[in-house]
C-alpha positions as CSV (number, residue, x, y, z in Angstrom):
1,M,0.1,0.0,0.0
2,R,3.1,2.3,0.8
3,S,4.7,1.8,-2.6
4,R,1.4,2.7,-4.4
5,R,0.8,5.4,-2.5
6,N,4.9,6.7,-3.4
7,W,4.3,6.0,-6.7
8,F,0.9,8.4,-7.2
9,Q,3.4,11.0,-5.2
10,S,5.9,10.5,-7.4
11,S,3.7,10.6,-10.7
12,R,1.9,13.7,-9.2
13,M,5.2,15.4,-8.9
14,L,6.4,14.8,-12.3
15,A,3.1,15.2,-14.0
16,E,2.8,18.3,-11.9
17,G,6.0,19.5,-12.8
18,R,5.3,19.1,-16.4
19,L,2.3,21.0,-16.4
20,L,3.8,24.2,-14.7
21,E,6.9,24.2,-17.0
22,R,4.5,24.1,-20.0
23,E,2.3,27.0,-18.4
24,S,5.5,29.1,-17.9
25,K,6.2,28.5,-21.6
26,G,2.7,30.0,-22.9
27,C,1.4,26.4,-24.3
28,F,-1.8,27.2,-22.2
29,S,-3.2,29.4,-19.5
30,S,-3.2,28.9,-16.0
31,T,-7.2,28.2,-16.3
32,D,-6.1,25.5,-19.0
33,A,-3.8,24.2,-16.2
34,R,-6.4,24.2,-13.6
35,Q,-9.4,22.4,-15.8
36,I,-6.3,19.9,-16.7
37,R,-5.9,19.1,-12.6
38,R,-8.9,19.0,-12.2
39,A,-10.1,16.6,-15.3
40,V,-7.2,14.4,-13.9
41,A,-8.2,14.5,-10.4
42,E,-12.2,13.6,-11.2
43,R,-11.3,10.6,-14.0
44,F,-8.4,9.0,-12.6
45,P,-8.7,6.4,-9.6
46,L,-6.4,8.5,-7.2
47,P,-6.2,8.3,-3.4
48,P,-8.5,11.4,-1.9
49,S,-5.8,12.7,-0.6
50,I,-3.3,12.8,-3.5
51,A,-6.4,14.0,-6.0
52,Y,-6.9,16.8,-3.5
53,R,-3.5,18.1,-3.5
54,Y,-3.0,17.4,-7.1
55,E,-6.3,19.7,-7.5
56,L,-6.4,22.0,-5.5
57,G,-2.5,22.6,-4.1
58,S,-1.0,22.2,-0.7
59,Y,-1.7,25.0,1.7
60,D,1.1,24.0,3.9
61,T,3.3,24.8,1.0
62,T,1.8,28.1,-0.4
63,G,0.0,29.3,2.5
64,F,-3.3,30.0,0.9
65,F,-6.1,28.4,-0.5
66,E,-7.3,29.1,-3.9
67,L,-11.5,29.5,-3.3
68,T,-13.6,28.1,-6.0
69,S,-16.9,27.1,-6.4
70,D,-16.1,23.5,-4.4
71,F,-15.6,25.7,-1.3
72,R,-17.5,27.3,1.0
73,L,-16.5,30.0,4.0
74,N,-17.8,29.6,7.3
75,V,-17.6,32.9,9.4
76,V,-17.9,32.5,13.4
77,S,-18.5,36.0,15.1
78,P,-18.5,35.9,19.3
79,I,-21.6,37.3,20.7
80,Y,-20.7,39.5,23.7
81,Q,-22.7,41.3,26.4
82,D,-23.4,45.0,25.8
83,G,-21.2,47.2,27.3
84,Q,-18.7,44.6,28.5
85,T,-14.9,44.0,27.5
86,R,-14.8,41.5,24.8
87,T,-13.6,38.3,26.7
88,I,-14.6,34.8,27.4
89,E,-16.7,35.6,30.5
90,H,-18.6,37.6,29.0
91,Q,-19.5,36.1,25.6
92,L,-22.9,34.8,25.2
93,G,-22.8,32.8,21.9
94,Y,-21.8,33.2,18.8
95,E,-23.0,33.5,15.1
96,V,-21.9,31.4,12.3
97,S,-22.4,32.7,8.6
98,Y,-21.7,30.7,5.8
99,Y,-20.6,32.0,2.2
100,S,-20.8,30.1,-1.2
101,F,-19.0,30.6,-3.9
102,R,-20.2,30.4,-7.4
103,S,-18.2,29.9,-11.0
104,A,-17.7,32.6,-13.5
105,A,-15.6,33.5,-16.5
106,N,-12.0,32.4,-16.3
107,D,-12.3,30.8,-13.3
108,R,-13.1,33.8,-11.2
109,V,-16.1,33.5,-8.9
110,T,-18.7,35.5,-7.4
111,A,-19.6,35.4,-3.5
112,S,-22.8,35.2,-2.0
113,L,-24.3,34.7,1.8
114,T,-26.4,31.4,2.0
115,S,-27.5,31.2,5.9
116,V,-26.9,32.8,9.1
117,T,-27.6,31.1,12.1
118,E,-27.0,32.5,16.0
119,F,-26.1,30.1,18.9
120,R,-26.3,31.4,22.7
121,T,-25.8,29.3,25.5
122,G,-28.7,27.7,26.9
123,E,-30.9,28.4,23.7
124,H,-32.0,26.8,20.7
125,E,-30.2,28.0,17.6
126,T,-31.9,30.8,15.7
127,P,-31.9,31.2,11.8
128,K,-31.3,34.9,11.0
129,A,-32.0,37.0,7.7
130,A,-28.6,38.8,8.2
131,P,-24.9,38.3,9.9
132,R,-23.8,41.3,12.2
133,N,-20.6,41.2,10.9
134,R,-21.3,40.7,7.1
135,I,-18.4,40.0,4.3
136,D,-19.5,42.6,1.6
137,F,-17.8,41.0,-1.2
138,P,-17.5,42.6,-4.7
139,E,-20.3,42.1,-7.2
140,S,-18.0,41.8,-10.0
141,P,-16.5,37.9,-10.5
142,T,-12.8,38.2,-8.6
143,Y,-10.3,35.7,-8.2
144,F,-10.2,34.6,-4.1
145,R,-7.8,33.4,-1.9
146,L,-7.4,32.4,2.1
147,V,-4.0,33.1,2.7
148,L,-2.8,31.9,6.1
149,K,-0.2,34.3,7.8
150,T,1.7,33.4,10.9
151,E,2.6,36.1,13.1
152,R,5.0,34.8,16.5
153,S,6.2,37.1,19.5
154,S,8.3,36.1,22.3
155,T,5.0,34.5,24.2
156,K,3.2,32.9,21.3
157,Q,2.5,32.3,17.9
158,I,-0.9,32.9,16.2
159,T,-1.9,31.9,12.6
160,L,-3.9,34.9,11.4
161,T,-6.5,34.5,8.1
162,F,-6.7,36.9,5.9
163,L,-9.4,36.9,2.7
164,L,-7.8,38.3,-0.5
165,G,-9.1,39.3,-3.9
166,S,-8.4,40.9,-7.3
167,P,-10.2,40.9,-10.6
168,E,-6.6,40.1,-12.1
169,E,-4.7,37.1,-11.2
170,Q,-1.6,38.5,-11.3
171,Q,-2.7,41.3,-9.1
172,L,-3.5,38.6,-6.7
173,D,-0.1,36.8,-6.7
174,A,1.8,40.0,-6.1
175,G,-0.8,41.1,-3.5
176,T,-0.5,37.6,-2.0
177,K,3.3,37.7,-1.9
178,Q,3.3,41.0,-0.3
179,L,1.3,40.0,2.4
180,Q,3.0,36.9,3.2
181,S,6.1,38.7,3.7
182,G,5.1,41.5,5.3
183,G,5.8,41.9,9.0
184,R,3.1,45.0,9.5
185,T,-0.1,44.6,11.7
186,S,-2.8,42.8,10.0
187,A,-4.9,46.5,9.5
188,S,-2.2,47.7,7.8
189,I,-1.5,45.0,5.8
190,C,-5.2,45.0,4.4
191,G,-5.0,48.8,3.8
192,A,-1.9,48.6,1.9
193,Q,-3.2,46.0,0.0
194,R,-6.7,47.5,-1.0
195,A,-4.6,50.5,-2.2
196,R,-2.2,48.7,-4.2
197,S,-1.9,45.2,-5.8
198,A,-5.1,43.5,-4.7
199,G,-8.5,45.4,-4.4
200,F,-10.2,43.3,-1.7
201,C,-8.6,42.4,1.7
202,L,-10.1,41.3,5.3
203,Q,-8.5,39.7,8.0
204,R,-11.1,38.2,10.6
205,D,-10.2,35.6,13.4
206,C,-12.6,32.9,12.9
207,Q,-12.6,31.7,9.0
208,N,-12.8,28.6,8.3
209,L,-13.4,26.7,5.1
210,D,-15.5,23.4,4.1
211,C,-14.8,21.9,0.9
212,A,-17.0,19.7,-1.7
213,F,-14.5,17.6,-3.3
214,R,-15.2,15.0,-6.0
215,A,-12.5,12.3,-6.5
216,R,-12.2,8.8,-8.1
217,G,-10.9,6.5,-5.5
């Protein structure tokens, strides 16, 4: 079983290397490359973990997720007592919002709110029409990434998540590199991103992804 898995990993690395090489030479666009990777993952009996990495990449290497219609964004917002400090002692519950992504031209997507539910301690969950902190996504088709950035201090290490978007893929690449290499605070990072290479940037403490991934295995 291990030798079979190693063979799949080696084949994936070889095929993906050739794919990237031909893409860099202009043989086909990044959109074409993504479509090829999707077709391979869905039509060949690869192990699910290998198929996922082949099609969607490895976030532990790149530091980001490329958001497609396969994903659903889950945003969790704590609810605190009015007029109290925002600490766990004064937390009443939390709100969960889901946003879906719909495919558009050239692998861009549009995002929309699909559901909001409020959970309070000792009470039944309550569906809502709108969240407390709604994400105002661009209406036009956009490339989106969920970028992970690690910040370290002398006492702790935390991983922040940034929702980054741009109508142009090259601008998104430049914005991602700038965000990952910068050492500033999250607010100043997003301010610079919006003003320069990427048109959309948002940092939230509780952003998660659900993925509906199809593979033959």
